[in-house]
SEVO-620277 format. One record per residue: x, y, z of N, C-alpha, C in turn; residue in one letter; residue number from 1. Coordinates in Angstrom, 3 decimals, decimal comma, padded with zeros to 6 digits. Each point is the difference from the previous one (the first is absolute). Layout:
REM residues N
+----------+----------+----------+----------+----------+----------+----------+----------+----------+------+-----+
|      n.x |      n.y |      n.z |     ca.x |     ca.y |     ca.z |      c.x |      c.y |      c.z | type | seq |
+----------+----------+----------+----------+----------+----------+----------+----------+----------+------+-----+
|        X |        Y |        Z |        X |        Y |        Z |        X |        Y |        Z |    A | NUM |
...
+----------+----------+----------+----------+----------+----------+----------+----------+----------+------+-----+
This chain:
REM residues 85
+----------+----------+----------+----------+----------+----------+----------+----------+----------+------+-----+
|      n.x |      n.y |      n.z |     ca.x |     ca.y |     ca.z |      c.x |      c.y |      c.z | type | seq |
+----------+----------+----------+----------+----------+----------+----------+----------+----------+------+-----+
|  109,890 |  058,674 |  064,436 | -001,050 | -000,989 | -000,172 |  000,282 | -001,243 | -000,821 |    M |   1 |
|  000,803 |  000,526 | -001,419 |  000,204 | -001,004 | -000,908 |  000,861 | -000,820 |  000,664 |    P |   2 |
|  000,901 | -000,271 |  000,821 |  000,952 | -000,658 |  000,532 | -000,718 | -000,956 |  001,045 |    G |   3 |
| -000,727 |  000,380 |  000,629 | -001,151 | -000,910 |  000,539 | -000,664 | -001,206 | -000,759 |    F |   4 |
| -000,328 |  000,703 | -000,978 | -001,180 | -001,001 | -000,927 |  000,827 | -000,927 | -000,567 |    I |   5 |
|  001,426 |  000,502 | -000,421 |  000,876 | -001,102 | -000,550 |  000,695 | -000,700 |  000,886 |    K |   6 |
|  000,091 |  000,191 |  001,589 |  000,525 | -000,890 |  000,654 | -001,311 | -001,042 |  000,453 |    R |   7 |
| -001,366 |  000,358 | -000,165 | -000,917 | -000,664 |  000,363 |  000,003 | -000,927 | -001,239 |    A |   8 |
|  000,453 | -000,226 | -001,163 | -000,587 | -000,780 | -000,971 |  001,411 | -000,471 | -000,296 |    L |   9 |
|  001,082 |  000,081 |  000,490 |  001,236 | -000,737 | -000,203 | -000,043 | -001,234 |  000,616 |    T |  10 |
|  000,077 | -001,055 | -000,716 | -000,207 | -001,610 |  000,413 |  002,190 | -000,477 |  000,345 |    K |  11 |
| -000,488 | -000,373 |  001,080 |  001,160 | -000,502 |  000,763 |  000,343 | -001,580 |  000,105 |    T |  12 |
|  000,835 | -000,563 | -000,770 |  000,120 | -001,333 |  000,370 |  001,471 | -000,557 |  000,401 |    I |  13 |
| -000,012 | -001,347 |  000,750 |  001,054 | -000,139 |  000,652 |  000,672 | -001,173 | -000,953 |    M |  14 |
|  001,099 |  000,081 | -000,256 |  000,772 | -000,887 | -001,114 |  001,323 | -000,838 |  001,143 |    I |  15 |
|  000,181 | -001,422 | -000,025 |  001,126 | -000,466 |  000,688 |  001,071 | -000,356 | -001,145 |    R |  16 |
|  001,044 |  000,824 |  000,369 |  001,272 | -000,301 | -001,191 |  000,565 | -001,417 |  000,148 |    T |  17 |
|  001,110 |  000,209 | -000,736 |  000,900 | -001,284 | -000,148 |  000,314 | -000,341 |  001,343 |    A |  18 |
|  000,581 |  000,843 |  000,749 |  000,669 |  000,041 |  001,466 | -000,950 | -000,160 |  000,671 |    R |  19 |
| -001,190 | -000,106 |  000,121 | -001,075 | -000,401 |  001,134 | -000,376 |  001,416 |  000,481 |    G |  20 |
|  000,428 |  000,893 | -000,429 | -000,633 |  001,650 |  000,940 | -001,146 | -000,022 | -001,073 |    E |  21 |
| -001,020 |  001,076 |  000,586 | -000,803 |  000,600 | -000,261 | -000,152 |  001,537 | -000,830 |    T |  22 |
| -000,446 | -000,144 | -000,810 |  000,361 |  001,709 | -000,875 | -001,421 |  000,327 |  000,121 |    Q |  23 |
| -000,233 |  001,135 |  000,506 | -001,205 |  000,770 | -000,422 |  000,140 |  000,732 | -001,255 |    Q |  24 |
| -001,544 | -000,095 | -001,023 |  000,273 |  000,502 | -001,320 | -001,168 |  000,812 | -000,127 |    I |  25 |
|  000,133 |  001,210 | -000,299 | -001,115 |  000,865 | -000,241 | -000,356 | -000,075 | -001,390 |    D |  26 |
| -001,434 |  000,320 | -000,406 | -000,486 | -000,139 | -001,242 | -000,743 |  001,356 | -000,519 |    I |  27 |
|  000,169 |  000,838 | -000,355 | -000,697 |  001,490 | -000,082 | -001,122 | -000,368 | -000,569 |    P |  28 |
| -001,248 |  000,786 |  000,300 | -001,190 | -000,246 | -000,986 |  000,135 |  000,618 | -001,493 |    P |  29 |
| -000,900 | -000,468 | -000,956 |  000,337 |  000,702 | -000,927 | -000,607 |  001,440 | -000,454 |    D |  30 |
|  000,555 |  001,091 | -000,503 | -000,319 |  001,209 | -000,353 | -001,712 |  000,001 | -000,201 |    K |  31 |
| -000,437 | -000,653 | -001,012 | -001,394 | -000,230 | -000,211 | -000,937 | -000,053 |  001,398 |    K |  32 |
|  000,493 | -000,911 |  000,655 | -000,599 | -000,144 |  001,171 |  000,082 |  001,111 |  000,935 |    L |  33 |
|  000,913 |  000,865 | -000,117 |  000,273 |  001,098 |  001,270 | -000,694 |  001,172 | -000,595 |    L |  34 |
| -000,239 | -000,084 | -001,440 | -000,711 |  001,244 | -000,437 | -001,226 | -000,069 |  000,182 |    Y |  35 |
| -000,565 | -001,271 | -000,291 | -001,665 | -000,253 |  000,318 | -000,316 |  000,044 |  001,244 |    S |  36 |
|  000,887 | -000,336 |  001,288 | -000,243 |  000,431 |  001,163 |  000,006 |  001,423 |  000,199 |    I |  37 |
|  000,908 |  000,487 | -000,358 | -000,225 |  001,885 |  000,101 | -001,262 |  000,199 | -000,704 |    Y |  38 |
| -000,212 | -000,388 | -001,029 | -001,515 |  000,422 | -000,565 | -000,984 | -000,085 |  001,062 |    F |  39 |
| -000,121 | -001,450 |  000,475 | -000,834 | -000,375 |  000,582 | -000,371 |  000,703 |  001,400 |    A |  40 |
|  001,078 |  000,638 |  000,420 |  000,113 |  000,575 |  001,227 | -000,379 |  001,590 |  000,002 |    I |  41 |
|  000,291 |  000,331 | -001,298 | -000,729 |  001,208 | -000,264 | -001,048 |  000,023 | -000,608 |    T |  42 |
| -000,709 | -000,849 | -000,316 | -001,535 | -000,284 | -000,354 | -000,799 |  000,064 |  001,183 |    A |  43 |
|  000,986 | -001,275 |  001,014 | -000,936 |  000,381 |  001,289 |  000,064 |  001,262 |  001,120 |    L |  44 |
|  000,813 |  000,575 | -000,372 |  000,068 |  001,259 |  000,756 | -000,987 |  000,985 | -000,692 |    I |  45 |
|  000,092 |  000,198 | -001,398 | -000,926 |  000,566 | -000,638 | -001,852 | -000,375 |  000,296 |    T |  46 |
| -000,052 | -001,108 | -000,245 | -001,542 | -000,656 |  000,425 | -000,158 |  000,190 |  001,468 |    L |  47 |
|  000,786 |  000,333 |  000,841 | -000,337 | -000,005 |  001,553 | -000,251 |  001,605 | -000,132 |    T |  48 |
|  000,683 |  000,934 | -000,784 | -000,273 |  001,344 |  000,075 | -001,562 |  000,149 | -000,350 |    T |  49 |
| -000,102 | -000,911 | -001,124 | -001,209 |  000,459 | -001,060 | -001,211 | -000,409 |  001,132 |    L |  50 |
|  000,116 | -001,381 |  000,335 | -001,278 | -000,290 |  001,126 | -000,157 |  000,701 |  001,003 |    E |  51 |
|  000,996 |  001,053 |  000,972 | -000,100 |  000,569 |  000,807 | -000,605 |  001,278 | -000,488 |    T |  52 |
|  000,528 |  000,694 | -000,971 | -000,910 |  000,850 | -000,198 | -001,205 | -000,044 | -000,894 |    T |  53 |
| -000,314 | -001,400 | -000,226 | -001,532 | -000,196 | -000,465 | -000,812 | -000,146 |  001,471 |    Y |  54 |
|  001,001 | -000,391 |  000,838 | -001,189 | -000,316 |  001,392 | -000,241 |  001,573 |  000,596 |    M |  55 |
|  001,243 |  000,771 | -000,260 | -000,433 |  001,216 |  000,813 | -000,936 |  000,944 | -000,918 |    L |  56 |
|  000,146 | -000,024 | -001,435 | -001,116 |  000,832 | -000,796 | -001,561 | -000,736 |  000,120 |    I |  57 |
| -000,305 | -001,239 | -000,405 | -000,905 | -000,643 |  000,227 | -000,742 | -000,430 |  001,109 |    F |  58 |
|  000,800 | -000,385 |  001,039 | -000,609 | -000,555 |  001,070 | -000,535 | -001,265 | -000,135 |    Q |  59 |
|  000,841 | -000,662 | -000,968 | -000,152 | -001,406 | -000,106 |  001,153 | -000,964 | -000,360 |    S |  60 |
| -000,455 | -001,186 | -000,463 |  001,232 | -001,040 |  000,191 | -000,198 | -000,243 | -001,499 |    F |  61 |
|  001,464 | -000,325 | -000,958 | -000,310 | -000,283 | -001,462 |  000,478 | -001,567 |  000,030 |    N |  62 |
| -000,744 | -000,869 | -000,323 |  000,493 | -001,435 |  000,089 |  000,972 | -000,353 | -001,351 |    N |  63 |
| -000,241 |  000,660 | -001,078 |  001,056 | -000,139 | -001,057 |  001,228 |  000,335 |  000,287 |    E |  64 |
|  000,184 |  001,371 |  000,589 |  001,619 |  000,382 |  000,531 |  000,408 | -001,027 |  001,173 |    I |  65 |
| -000,708 | -000,381 |  000,978 |  000,440 | -001,074 |  000,449 |  000,296 | -001,337 | -000,285 |    F |  66 |
| -000,801 | -000,322 | -001,109 |  000,306 | -001,305 | -000,438 |  001,292 |  000,299 | -000,693 |    A |  67 |
|  000,306 |  000,858 | -000,954 |  001,437 |  000,468 | -000,657 |  001,111 |  000,165 |  001,130 |    A |  68 |
| -000,311 |  000,331 |  001,194 |  000,919 |  000,076 |  001,122 |  000,544 | -001,407 |  000,315 |    L |  69 |
| -001,115 | -000,905 |  000,283 |  000,555 | -001,240 |  000,420 |  000,325 | -000,814 | -001,208 |    M |  70 |
| -000,164 |  000,068 | -001,170 |  000,570 | -000,478 | -000,941 |  001,716 |  000,482 | -000,185 |    L |  71 |
|  000,443 |  001,202 |  000,382 |  001,336 |  000,248 | -000,162 |  000,468 | -000,762 |  001,258 |    I |  72 |
| -000,809 |  000,283 |  001,002 |  000,967 | -000,451 |  001,437 |  000,233 | -001,571 | -000,146 |    V |  73 |
| -001,087 | -001,027 | -000,804 |  000,249 | -001,054 |  000,147 |  001,071 | -000,387 | -001,347 |    G |  74 |
|  000,422 |  000,935 | -001,052 |  000,664 | -000,288 | -001,002 |  001,422 |  000,236 |  000,643 |    T |  75 |
|  000,112 |  001,341 |  000,825 |  001,717 |  000,088 |  001,196 |  000,145 | -001,030 |  000,556 |    I |  76 |
| -001,101 | -000,562 |  001,052 | -000,106 | -000,813 |  000,648 |  000,565 | -001,622 | -000,870 |    L |  77 |
| -000,681 | -000,174 | -000,943 |  000,514 | -001,358 | -000,744 |  001,496 |  000,127 | -000,651 |    G |  78 |
|  000,272 |  001,291 | -000,671 |  001,442 |  000,017 | -000,237 |  001,028 | -000,109 |  001,147 |    A |  79 |
| -000,055 |  000,661 |  000,910 |  001,045 | -000,280 |  001,013 | -000,076 | -001,402 |  000,714 |    L |  80 |
| -001,075 | -000,652 | -000,015 | -000,326 | -001,399 |  000,812 |  000,640 | -000,977 | -001,394 |    C |  81 |
| -000,435 |  000,367 | -001,405 |  000,571 | -001,044 | -000,905 |  001,683 |  000,009 | -000,512 |    G |  82 |
|  000,497 |  001,160 |  000,195 |  001,142 |  000,562 | -000,128 |  001,189 | -000,732 |  001,122 |    Q |  83 |
| -000,274 |  000,018 |  000,991 |  000,818 | -000,637 |  001,109 | -000,144 | -001,192 |  000,416 |    R |  84 |
| -000,990 | -001,087 | -000,860 | -000,054 | -001,335 |  000,201 |  000,640 | -000,377 | -001,306 |    S |  85 |
+----------+----------+----------+----------+----------+----------+----------+----------+----------+------+-----+
């Protein structure tokens, strides 16, 4: 899984050389960004498990846990879209 996330966050640019050829350059993501995405995915899995157990035990839906889930999903999508542009 770490390789997939690193590939998803790697920025690719095309540069034209002096000879007129195009060269592809990959810019890897920062380690801080990678670790924050790993943490966000871990938190997403944990909160999903927490919401599921809450629904099984109390037979109701918790809005606060769902709001935290949506915050983390938005953060992950924002990081993926922002890094690629």
